[in-house]
C-alpha positions in Angstrom: -14.6 -16.8 -19.7 -14.3 -15.8 -23.4 -11.1 -13.8 -23.4 -8.0 -15.5 -24.8 -6.0 -14.9 -21.7 -6.4 -14.1 -18.0 -5.2 -10.8 -16.5 -4.1 -9.9 -13.0 -7.5 -8.2 -12.6 -9.1 -11.7 -12.7 -6.8 -12.8 -10.0 -7.6 -9.8 -7.8 -11.4 -10.3 -8.0 -11.1 -14.0 -7.2 -11.5 -15.6 -10.6 -8.2 -17.4 -10.2 -6.3 -19.3 -7.6 -2.6 -20.0 -7.6 -0.8 -23.1 -6.7 2.0 -22.7 -4.2 4.5 -23.9 -6.7 3.3 -21.4 -9.4 3.3 -18.6 -6.8 6.8 -19.4 -5.8 8.0 -19.3 -9.4 6.3 -15.9 -9.7 8.1 -14.5 -6.7 11.4 -16.2 -7.1 12.0 -15.3 -10.7 11.8 -11.5 -10.0 10.3 -10.8 -13.4 7.9 -13.6 -14.0 4.4 -14.5 -14.9 1.3 -15.4 -12.9 0.5 -19.0 -13.9 -3.0 -19.4 -12.6 -5.2 -22.4 -12.1 -8.8 -21.8 -13.2 -11.9 -23.9 -13.1 -12.2 -26.7 -15.6 -14.3 -24.7 -18.0 -11.9 -21.8 -17.9 -8.9 -24.0 -18.3 -10.3 -25.7 -21.4 -10.3 -22.3 -23.1 -6.6 -21.6 -22.4 -3.5 -23.4 -23.5 0.0 -23.1 -22.3 0.8 -20.3 -24.8 -2.1 -18.2 -23.5 -0.9 -18.7 -19.9 2.4 -17.2 -20.9 0.6 -14.0 -22.0 -0.7 -13.3 -18.5 0.2 -10.0 -16.8 3.7 -9.7 -15.4 4.7 -9.0 -11.8 8.0 -7.2 -11.7 10.5 -7.2 -8.7 12.1 -3.8 -9.0 15.5 -3.6 -7.3 16.3 -0.1 -6.2 19.9 0.5 -5.1 20.8 -2.1 -2.4 17.3 -3.4 -2.4 18.6 -7.0 -2.6 18.9 -7.7 1.1 15.2 -7.6 2.3 13.7 -8.8 -1.0 16.1 -11.8 -1.3 15.8 -12.5 2.4 12.0 -12.6 2.2 12.1 -14.9 -0.7 14.8 -17.1 0.7 12.9 -17.6 4.0 9.7 -18.3 2.2 7.9 -15.2 3.5 6.3 -14.3 0.2 5.7 -17.6 -1.5 2.9 -19.3 0.4 0.0 -16.9 -0.1 -2.8 -17.7 -2.5 -4.2 -14.1 -2.8 -2.9 -10.7 -3.8 -3.8 -9.3 -0.4 -1.9 -12.1 1.3 1.1 -11.1 -0.8 0.7 -7.5 0.0 0.6 -8.1 3.8 3.6 -10.4 3.5 5.5 -7.8 1.5 4.7 -5.0 4.0 5.9 -7.2 6.9 9.1 -7.7 5.0 9.7 -4.0 4.3 8.5 -4.1 0.7 5.7 -2.1 -1.0 4.2 -2.1 -4.5 3.8 0.5 -7.1 2.0 0.2 -10.4 3.5 1.3 -13.7 2.0 2.9 -16.8 2.5 -0.4 -18.6 0.3 -2.2 -16.2 3.1 -4.0 -14.3 3.6 -4.0 -10.5 7.0 -3.1 -9.2 8.1 -3.8 -5.6 10.3 -1.4 -3.7 12.4 -1.4 -0.5 14.3 1.8 -0.6 17.5 2.6 1.3 17.3 5.0 3.0 13.7 4.7 4.1 11.3 7.5 5.0 9.5 7.6 8.3 7.6 10.2 10.3 8.4 9.7 14.0 5.1 10.0 15.8 6.7 11.8 18.8 8.5 14.3 16.6 5.6 15.5 14.4 5.9 19.2 13.6 2.9 21.4 13.1 3.9 24.2 10.7 2.3 27.6 11.2 0.1 27.3 8.1 -1.3 24.0 9.4 -2.0 25.4 12.8 -4.0 28.1 11.1 -5.9 25.5 9.0 -6.7 23.4 12.1 -8.5 26.4 13.5 -11.1 26.1 10.8 -14.1 24.6 12.6 -15.8 23.7 9.3 -13.6 20.6 8.8 -15.3 17.3 9.4 -13.0 14.3 10.0 -14.3 10.9 9.0 -12.6 7.5 9.2 -13.1 4.9 6.4 -16.3 6.6 5.3 -15.3 6.8 1.6 -12.2 4.8 1.1 -12.8 4.4 -2.6 -13.3 8.1 -3.0 -9.9 8.8 -1.3 -8.3 6.2 -3.5 -9.7 7.8 -6.6 -8.6 11.2 -5.4 -5.1 10.0 -4.8 -4.9 8.5 -8.3 -6.4 11.5 -10.1 -3.1 13.0 -11.4 -1.1 13.1 -14.6 1.2 10.3 -13.5 0.0 7.8 -11.0 1.3 4.5 -9.6 -2.3 3.6 -8.5 -3.2 1.5 -11.5 -6.5 -0.4 -11.8 -4.9 -3.6 -10.5 -3.4 -1.7 -7.5 -6.8 -0.1 -6.8 -8.5 -3.5 -6.8 -5.9 -4.9 -4.4 -6.2 -2.0 -1.9 -10.0 -2.0 -2.0 -9.8 -5.7 -1.0 -7.4 -4.9 1.8 -9.9 -2.3 3.0 -12.7 -4.8 2.9 -10.6 -7.2 4.9 -9.9 -4.5 7.5 -6.2 -3.9 6.7 -6.4 -0.6 4.9 -7.9 2.7 6.2 -8.6 6.2 5.1 -8.6 9.5 7.1 -10.9 11.9 5.3 -11.5 15.6 5.5 -14.9 16.8 4.5 -16.1 20.3 4.0 -19.8 21.3 3.4 -20.7 17.7 2.7 -17.9 17.1 0.1 -14.7 15.2 0.3 -12.0 17.9 0.5 -9.0 15.7 0.9 -7.6 12.7 2.7 -5.1 9.9 2.8 -5.0 6.1 3.1 -2.6 3.4 4.2 -2.2 -0.1 5.5 -2.2 -1.1 9.2 -0.2 -4.1 10.3 0.6 -4.7 14.0 1.6 -1.3 15.4 2.9 -0.1 12.1 1.0 2.2 9.7 2.2 2.3 6.1 1.2 5.6 4.5 0.4 5.2 0.9 -0.9 8.5 -0.6 -2.8 11.6 0.1 -4.6 14.3 -1.9 -6.5 17.5 -1.5 -9.2 19.4 -3.4 -9.3 22.2 -0.9 -6.1 23.9 0.3 -4.6 22.3 3.4 -7.1 19.4 3.5 -4.4 16.8 3.1 -2.3 18.4 5.8 -5.2 18.3 8.2 -5.7 14.6 7.3 -2.1 13.9 8.1 -2.3 15.8 11.5 -5.3 13.7 12.4 -3.6 10.5 11.3 -0.7 11.2 13.6 -3.2 11.9 16.4 -5.0 8.6 15.8 -1.8 6.6 15.7 -0.5 8.2 18.9 -3.8 7.5 20.7 -4.0 3.9 19.6 -0.6 2.5 20.4 1.2 2.7 17.0 5.0 2.8 17.0 5.8 3.3 13.3 4.5 5.6 10.5 6.2 4.6 7.3 6.3 7.3 4.5 8.3 5.1 2.1 10.5 7.9 0.9 11.1 11.4 2.4 10.2 14.5 0.5 10.7 18.2 1.2 7.0 18.5 1.8 6.9 15.6 4.4 10.1 17.0 6.0 8.2 20.1 7.0 6.2 17.8 9.3 9.2 16.1 10.8 9.7 13.2 8.4 13.2 11.9 8.0 15.3 9.2 6.5 16.8 6.2 8.3 18.8 3.3 6.9 16.9 0.2 5.7 18.6 -1.8 8.5 17.3 0.5 11.2 13.9 0.6 9.5 13.6 -3.2 9.5 14.5 -3.2 13.2 11.8 -0.7 13.9 9.4 -2.6 11.7 10.1 -5.9 13.5 9.4 -4.2 16.9 6.2 -2.7 15.6 4.9 -6.0 14.2 5.3 -7.6 17.6 2.9 -5.2 19.1 -0.9 -4.9 18.5 -2.5 -1.6 17.8 -6.1 -1.0 16.7 -7.1 1.6 14.1 -10.5 3.1 15.0 -13.4 2.2 12.7 -15.9 4.6 11.2 
């Protein structure tokens, strides 16, 4: 390795490992630095000063976020994983999710209130009903996860940074992340992706290139979750758009109770 310092990208693609102690310092300090342990040849090219220049991982405290974040750290739920995907899964299980920033940092959120879409309360607006009658839609699962990720990130401001993208691709390759895709005439018209853990599905983002394609993907996601024993569809925050489908806000306390219940169950997301 010829670069003067190591970035988070190196960590994501497996060029670095982390000691438990260094990982704990990273998590426990809220705004801290990944102090990695490289191979001997890599380590010889770095000194302590270079290590201090590594990319930063920020713990972002939204109002009243302290409870689940601090609880997860205090109980050790986030400090014993040696991979970014391990950290992601521990975070989701603790009610926390990441977002990249334009500066290249990763902020971690646990909003209060929390957005969910109750599976038994999903509302199909008239426009979506009309779109579902289009027999030309083709629904695919996990066929082009990277394409969906790129589609979701292709906007003026995006939280899906390169490092975030690498992490979710790895989650997909490990079977934890999935995409629901809407194809039209052989092209990806829209879709969504998220993370599956226990009987919870954490919706991350959706996009469309053809009108109503993302709505059709959401309708099919809810259908898939209902049919396969899922209990929770997390939307992170609620928006006026999601509210038209029945999404609503609940307190973080109630969310964590629902999450705990969902994590005790096993659900299976269908494969391609």
